[in-house]
C-alpha positions as CSV (number, residue, x, y, z in Angstrom):
1,M,17.8,-1.3,27.5
2,Y,16.9,-2.6,24.3
3,M,12.7,-3.2,23.8
4,E,12.4,-6.6,21.0
5,Y,9.8,-7.1,18.5
6,D,9.7,-9.5,15.8
7,I,8.6,-7.2,13.3
8,A,8.0,-3.0,13.3
9,I,6.1,-1.6,11.2
10,I,7.1,2.1,10.8
11,G,3.9,3.9,9.5
12,G,0.1,3.0,10.7
13,G,-1.5,3.5,6.9
14,P,-3.6,0.9,5.3
15,A,-0.3,-1.1,4.4
16,G,0.8,-0.4,8.4
17,Y,-2.3,-1.5,9.9
18,T,-3.1,-4.3,7.4
19,A,0.2,-5.9,8.2
20,A,0.1,-5.3,12.1
21,E,-2.7,-7.3,12.4
22,R,-1.9,-9.8,10.6
23,A,1.4,-10.5,12.2
24,S,0.0,-10.5,15.4
25,E,-2.6,-12.8,14.7
26,N,0.3,-15.0,13.2
27,G,2.3,-14.9,16.5
28,L,4.6,-12.3,15.3
29,K,5.4,-9.9,18.5
30,T,4.5,-6.4,16.4
31,I,5.2,-2.8,17.3
32,L,3.6,-0.2,15.3
33,F,5.2,3.5,15.5
34,E,2.7,6.3,13.6
35,K,4.3,9.7,14.3
36,N,0.5,11.2,13.1
37,A,-2.9,9.5,13.4
38,I,-3.4,5.3,12.9
39,G,-5.0,4.9,9.6
40,G,-2.7,7.4,7.7
41,V,-3.8,10.0,4.8
42,C,-6.8,7.7,3.3
43,L,-8.3,7.3,6.4
44,N,-7.2,11.0,7.9
45,E,-6.9,12.8,4.9
46,G,-7.9,11.1,1.8
47,C,-10.4,8.1,0.5
48,I,-12.6,8.6,3.8
49,P,-13.2,11.9,4.5
50,T,-13.4,12.6,0.8
51,K,-16.1,10.0,-0.1
52,T,-18.3,11.2,2.9
53,L,-18.0,15.0,1.8
54,L,-18.9,13.6,-2.2
55,Y,-22.0,11.6,-0.5
56,S,-23.3,14.7,1.3
57,A,-23.3,15.9,-2.4
58,K,-24.4,13.0,-4.4
59,I,-27.4,13.4,-1.7
60,L,-27.7,16.8,-3.0
61,D,-27.4,16.1,-6.4
62,S,-30.0,13.8,-6.0
63,I,-32.9,16.4,-4.2
64,K,-32.0,19.1,-6.9
65,S,-33.0,16.4,-9.8
66,A,-35.9,14.6,-7.6
67,S,-38.2,16.7,-9.9
68,K,-37.3,14.0,-12.9
69,Y,-38.8,11.2,-11.0
70,G,-42.1,12.0,-9.9
71,I,-41.0,13.3,-6.3
72,V,-42.1,16.9,-4.9
73,A,-38.7,18.5,-3.0
74,M,-37.9,22.2,-2.7
75,K,-36.8,23.9,-5.5
76,D,-33.7,25.4,-4.4
77,P,-32.2,22.9,-1.7
78,S,-29.5,24.1,0.9
79,F,-27.3,22.7,3.0
80,D,-25.2,23.3,6.2
81,L,-21.4,23.1,5.7
82,A,-20.7,23.0,9.5
83,K,-22.7,19.8,9.6
84,I,-21.1,18.6,6.1
85,I,-17.7,19.0,7.7
86,D,-18.7,17.6,11.1
87,R,-20.1,14.7,9.8
88,K,-16.8,13.5,8.1
89,N,-15.2,14.8,11.2
90,K,-17.1,11.7,13.6
91,T,-16.6,9.5,10.7
92,V,-13.3,9.6,10.6
93,R,-13.2,8.8,14.3
94,K,-15.3,6.3,14.0
95,L,-13.1,4.4,11.9
96,T,-10.0,5.5,13.6
97,L,-10.7,4.3,17.1
98,G,-12.0,0.9,14.9
99,V,-8.8,0.7,13.7
100,K,-7.2,1.0,17.2
101,A,-9.5,-1.3,18.6
102,R,-8.4,-4.1,16.3
103,L,-5.0,-3.8,16.5
104,T,-4.6,-3.1,20.3
105,G,-7.2,-6.4,20.9
106,N,-4.8,-8.4,18.6
107,G,-1.8,-7.2,20.7
108,V,-0.2,-4.7,18.5
109,T,2.0,-2.1,20.1
110,I,1.2,0.8,19.6
111,V,4.4,3.7,19.8
112,E,3.0,7.4,18.9
113,G,6.4,8.9,17.2
114,E,8.7,9.2,14.3
115,A,10.8,6.1,14.4
116,R,14.3,5.8,12.3
117,I,15.9,3.5,11.4
118,T,19.8,3.6,13.0
119,G,21.3,0.3,12.2
120,E,22.0,-3.1,13.0
121,E,22.8,-4.9,15.9
122,F,22.9,-8.5,17.3
123,G,21.8,-9.5,13.9
124,N,18.8,-7.3,14.4
125,I,17.5,-4.2,13.1
126,R,18.2,-1.1,15.7
127,I,15.0,1.4,15.9
128,H,15.4,4.9,17.3
129,C,12.0,7.2,18.6
130,D,11.1,9.2,21.4
131,G,14.8,8.5,23.4
132,K,13.6,5.0,23.1
133,E,15.7,2.0,21.4
134,Y,14.1,-1.4,19.8
135,L,15.9,-4.2,18.4
136,V,13.5,-6.0,15.9
137,K,14.1,-9.1,13.5
138,N,12.5,-7.4,10.3
139,V,11.0,-4.3,9.9
140,L,8.3,-3.4,7.2
141,V,8.1,0.5,6.0
142,C,5.0,1.9,5.2
143,T,5.2,5.3,5.5
144,G,3.0,6.5,2.9
145,S,3.0,9.5,0.4
146,E,2.9,13.5,0.8
147,T,1.3,16.0,-1.7
148,V,3.5,17.5,-4.4
149,I,4.1,21.0,-3.9
150,P,4.8,22.5,-7.9
151,P,7.7,25.3,-8.2
152,I,4.7,27.8,-9.3
153,K,5.8,31.3,-8.7
154,G,4.2,32.9,-6.2
155,L,2.5,30.2,-4.8
156,S,4.4,30.6,-1.7
157,E,2.6,33.8,-1.0
158,V,-0.8,33.2,-1.2
159,K,-3.2,30.8,1.2
160,Y,-3.6,27.8,-1.2
161,W,-5.4,24.7,-0.2
162,T,-4.0,21.1,-0.7
163,S,-6.6,18.1,-0.2
164,R,-5.9,18.7,3.8
165,E,-7.2,21.8,3.7
166,A,-10.2,21.7,1.2
167,L,-11.3,19.0,3.8
168,D,-11.4,20.9,6.4
169,L,-13.3,24.7,5.6
170,N,-15.1,26.9,7.0
171,D,-16.6,28.3,4.3
172,L,-17.0,28.1,1.1
173,P,-15.1,30.2,-2.6
174,K,-17.3,31.3,-4.9
175,S,-14.8,30.1,-7.1
176,L,-12.3,28.0,-7.0
177,A,-9.3,27.5,-9.7
178,I,-8.1,23.6,-9.3
179,I,-4.1,23.2,-10.4
180,G,-4.3,19.1,-11.7
181,G,-7.1,17.4,-12.9
182,G,-6.1,13.3,-12.1
183,V,-8.4,12.2,-9.7
184,I,-8.3,14.4,-6.2
185,G,-8.2,17.3,-8.3
186,M,-11.5,15.6,-9.7
187,E,-13.2,14.8,-6.8
188,F,-12.8,17.8,-5.3
189,A,-14.1,19.8,-8.1
190,S,-17.4,17.4,-8.0
191,F,-18.0,17.9,-4.8
192,F,-17.8,21.7,-4.9
193,N,-19.6,21.7,-8.2
194,S,-22.8,20.6,-6.3
195,M,-22.3,23.1,-3.2
196,G,-22.5,25.6,-5.9
197,V,-19.0,26.9,-6.4
198,K,-17.7,27.5,-9.4
199,V,-15.2,25.7,-10.4
200,K,-12.2,25.5,-13.2
201,V,-9.6,22.7,-13.5
202,I,-6.1,23.5,-15.0
203,E,-4.3,20.3,-16.3
204,M,-1.2,20.2,-18.2
205,L,-2.2,17.2,-20.6
206,P,-4.4,16.9,-23.3
207,E,-6.7,15.1,-21.2
208,I,-8.0,14.6,-17.3
209,L,-7.5,11.6,-15.2
210,G,-3.6,11.2,-16.7
211,N,-2.9,7.4,-17.8
212,M,-6.7,6.2,-17.2
213,D,-8.8,5.5,-20.5
214,K,-8.9,8.6,-22.4
215,E,-12.6,8.4,-23.9
216,T,-14.5,8.0,-20.7
217,S,-12.4,10.6,-19.6
218,A,-13.5,12.7,-21.7
219,M,-17.2,11.6,-21.4
220,L,-16.7,12.5,-17.7
221,R,-15.3,16.0,-18.6
222,S,-17.7,16.9,-20.7
223,E,-20.7,15.7,-18.1
224,Y,-18.7,18.5,-16.1
225,K,-18.8,20.8,-18.8
226,K,-22.7,20.9,-18.6
227,K,-22.6,21.1,-15.4
228,G,-20.9,24.4,-15.4
229,V,-17.2,23.2,-14.4
230,E,-14.7,25.1,-16.9
231,F,-11.3,22.9,-17.9
232,F,-8.2,24.3,-19.3
233,L,-6.3,21.6,-21.1
234,N,-2.7,21.8,-22.4
235,T,-2.7,24.6,-20.0
236,K,0.9,25.2,-17.8
237,V,0.5,27.4,-14.6
238,T,3.3,30.0,-14.9
239,E,2.5,32.0,-11.9
240,V,-0.5,32.5,-9.3
241,S,-1.3,35.3,-7.0
242,A,-4.0,36.0,-4.3
243,E,-7.1,35.6,-7.0
244,K,-5.6,35.0,-9.9
245,V,-3.6,32.5,-11.7
246,F,-1.7,33.2,-15.1
247,V,-1.0,30.4,-17.3
248,E,0.7,29.5,-20.7
249,K,-1.1,27.5,-23.6
250,N,0.2,27.1,-27.0
251,G,2.4,30.3,-26.6
252,K,-0.2,32.7,-25.6
253,A,-0.7,33.8,-22.1
254,D,-3.3,34.2,-20.3
255,T,-5.4,34.7,-17.0
256,I,-8.1,33.1,-14.9
257,E,-9.4,34.3,-11.9
258,A,-10.5,32.6,-8.4
259,D,-11.4,33.2,-5.1
260,K,-9.4,30.0,-4.1
261,I,-6.2,27.7,-5.4
262,L,-6.7,24.4,-4.5
263,V,-3.0,22.6,-5.7
264,S,-3.3,18.3,-6.6
265,V,-1.2,17.5,-9.1
266,G,0.1,14.4,-7.5
267,R,1.7,12.9,-4.9
268,R,5.1,11.7,-4.1
269,P,6.7,8.4,-1.5
270,I,7.9,9.3,1.6
271,T,11.3,8.2,2.1
272,K,13.1,10.8,3.5
273,S,14.4,11.1,7.4
274,L,13.6,7.0,7.8
275,G,16.9,6.2,8.3
276,L,17.4,3.9,4.9
277,E,20.8,5.4,4.1
278,N,21.4,3.8,7.3
279,L,21.2,0.0,5.8
280,A,22.0,1.2,1.9
281,I,17.8,0.3,0.9
282,E,17.8,0.7,-2.3
283,I,15.7,3.8,-4.4
284,Q,13.9,2.9,-7.4
285,G,12.6,6.1,-9.2
286,A,10.8,8.1,-6.8
287,G,10.0,4.8,-4.2
288,V,11.5,2.3,-2.5
289,K,12.8,-0.7,-4.9
290,V,11.4,-3.7,-4.1
291,N,10.8,-7.7,-5.2
292,E,7.8,-9.6,-5.7
293,H,7.6,-10.3,-2.4
294,M,8.0,-6.9,-1.2
295,L,11.3,-7.1,0.1
296,T,13.8,-4.6,-0.4
297,S,17.7,-4.9,-0.9
298,H,17.9,-5.9,2.6
299,P,17.4,-8.8,4.0
300,H,15.0,-8.0,6.2
301,V,13.3,-5.3,5.6
302,Y,10.1,-4.5,3.3
303,A,8.3,-1.8,2.0
304,A,4.6,-2.0,1.3
305,G,2.4,0.9,0.4
306,D,2.7,4.2,-1.8
307,I,6.4,4.6,-0.6
308,T,6.9,1.9,-3.2
309,G,5.8,4.1,-6.3
310,F,3.9,1.4,-7.7
311,S,-0.1,2.5,-7.2
312,L,-0.7,4.8,-4.8
313,L,-3.8,2.9,-3.5
314,A,-5.3,1.7,-0.4
315,H,-6.5,-1.2,-1.5
316,T,-3.1,-1.9,-3.5
317,A,-1.4,-1.2,0.3
318,Y,-3.7,-3.7,1.7
319,R,-2.3,-6.8,-0.6
320,E,1.3,-5.5,-0.7
321,A,1.0,-5.7,3.2
322,E,-0.4,-9.4,3.1
323,V,2.3,-10.5,0.8
324,A,5.2,-9.0,3.1
325,I,4.0,-10.5,5.9
326,H,3.4,-13.8,4.2
327,H,7.2,-13.9,3.0
328,I,8.1,-13.0,6.4
329,L,5.9,-16.0,8.0
330,G,7.1,-18.3,5.4
331,I,4.3,-18.4,3.3
332,P,4.6,-18.7,-0.7
333,D,2.9,-15.7,-2.3
334,E,3.9,-12.8,-4.7
335,M,2.7,-9.4,-5.6
336,S,0.8,-8.9,-9.0
337,Y,-0.3,-5.5,-10.5
338,K,-2.2,-6.6,-13.4
339,A,-5.7,-6.3,-12.2
340,I,-6.0,-3.5,-9.4
341,P,-9.3,-1.6,-9.7
342,A,-9.5,2.1,-9.4
343,V,-12.0,4.2,-9.1
344,V,-12.9,7.9,-9.7
345,Y,-16.1,8.9,-7.2
346,T,-17.2,11.7,-8.9
347,N,-20.9,11.8,-10.1
348,P,-21.5,9.6,-12.4
349,E,-18.7,7.8,-11.2
350,L,-15.5,6.1,-13.5
351,A,-14.1,2.9,-12.9
352,S,-11.1,1.4,-14.9
353,V,-9.5,-2.0,-14.6
354,G,-6.0,-3.1,-16.2
355,K,-4.9,-1.8,-19.8
356,T,-6.1,1.0,-21.5
357,E,-6.3,1.4,-25.1
358,E,-3.5,4.2,-25.5
359,E,-1.3,1.5,-23.3
360,L,-1.5,-1.3,-25.8
361,I,-1.0,1.0,-29.0
362,A,2.2,2.4,-27.0
363,N,3.6,-0.9,-26.4
364,G,2.3,-2.5,-29.9
365,E,-0.1,-4.6,-28.9
366,S,-2.9,-6.3,-30.6
367,F,-6.2,-5.9,-28.9
368,R,-10.0,-5.7,-29.7
369,V,-12.5,-3.0,-28.6
370,Q,-16.3,-3.6,-27.7
371,K,-18.2,-0.6,-26.3
372,I,-21.8,-1.1,-24.6
373,P,-23.4,2.3,-24.1
374,M,-25.0,2.2,-20.8
375,T,-28.0,2.3,-21.7
376,Y,-28.4,-1.1,-22.7
377,S,-28.5,-1.3,-19.0
378,G,-32.5,-1.4,-18.0
379,R,-31.9,-0.2,-14.5
380,F,-29.6,2.1,-15.6
381,V,-32.2,3.7,-17.5
382,A,-35.0,3.5,-15.1
383,E,-32.2,5.4,-12.6
384,N,-30.8,7.7,-14.4
385,E,-33.2,10.6,-16.8
386,N,-31.4,11.5,-19.8
387,G,-27.9,9.8,-18.4
388,N,-25.0,9.3,-20.4
389,G,-22.6,5.7,-19.3
390,L,-20.2,3.5,-21.5
391,C,-18.6,0.1,-21.0
392,K,-15.8,-0.6,-22.8
393,L,-14.2,-3.9,-22.9
394,I,-10.7,-4.6,-23.9
395,T,-9.5,-8.6,-25.3
396,D,-6.6,-9.8,-26.6
397,D,-6.3,-12.4,-29.7
398,E,-7.2,-15.0,-27.5
399,D,-10.5,-13.0,-26.0
400,R,-9.2,-12.9,-22.9
401,I,-10.3,-9.4,-20.7
402,I,-7.6,-7.4,-20.3
403,G,-9.1,-4.2,-19.6
404,C,-12.5,-2.7,-18.7
405,H,-13.2,1.0,-18.0
406,L,-16.7,2.0,-16.9
407,L,-18.6,5.4,-16.8
408,G,-22.3,5.4,-15.5
């Protein structure tokens, strides 16, 4: 006996719950499968819990620097780590319950379990989950991404952290080696530095933050170097042990000591165990191949969110989900990746949208750059004693803004 739906959504992260809500609001009989927790990585293990911890750290930093602004505060402010973590957990629970309430309120059927596409029958797509069979007209796959664990010698023998473990700590290490200086690595570097941990960031590329603007990235690194964070650029990790990271730079070996290791070298789309092969759905690179309507190689299967491998950001997932549902409903819409903003929630923060100088040079495109120090802003000067920041605008030959990069 099959249960029939207009659309099945596999994965309850930002793309999944957005699509489910939109589909149900527009009259589609909708079912959402989630094997872990509604909200996905963003709500449970990523964006929200990270930003909650970073806000606590920002408050602590503000108290430490209060005297600069004429405020008399305790000389050495302390913090309660257990309460910080508890507040993070409460925030996540509150938002998760809110998402569930919106979905059920809109008539979405939520199934907790691992769904798998098993084939086609009667012109519909067949899905199996926990011993039950479903027949659906359309499928949206949005199973997200997972942490990449690099094949480093000795890593499997030590109790290292990923972002998941770093969000649920019971105590702080005295020192922390972060393997990977991307967005995740730098946000955790910011938090642990504020908490008094000696942080060491190891990055194999010439600069932190990967494909983001190099000038503002270097400025951010300089700010954290002043705060005591150590950076090891152009450095490859060759081996790890309980309290040591063995590295190589320019052919020379070195050792970095740390009480704990955090691995943050990136994330990759989750495409396995979904049954995509049963519908011959094409994979492109690490993710599922889609067109401008988020449609895969199958005429009734869509993909949105991290699984596409385009832009592993929650707000991108929201938009991709919207485009997919619009296509199912017959509403003209297309996905564009030309102007997706990205923010690194450090202190100071870094924000970016559009193209970078490095990208334009590599493509042989002509452009102009206008740089405006943040000190030109009266409010910035008023709120940031001895602060440093930059606004960089990139324009094309017709004076259209094609990139903007900010630090402040």
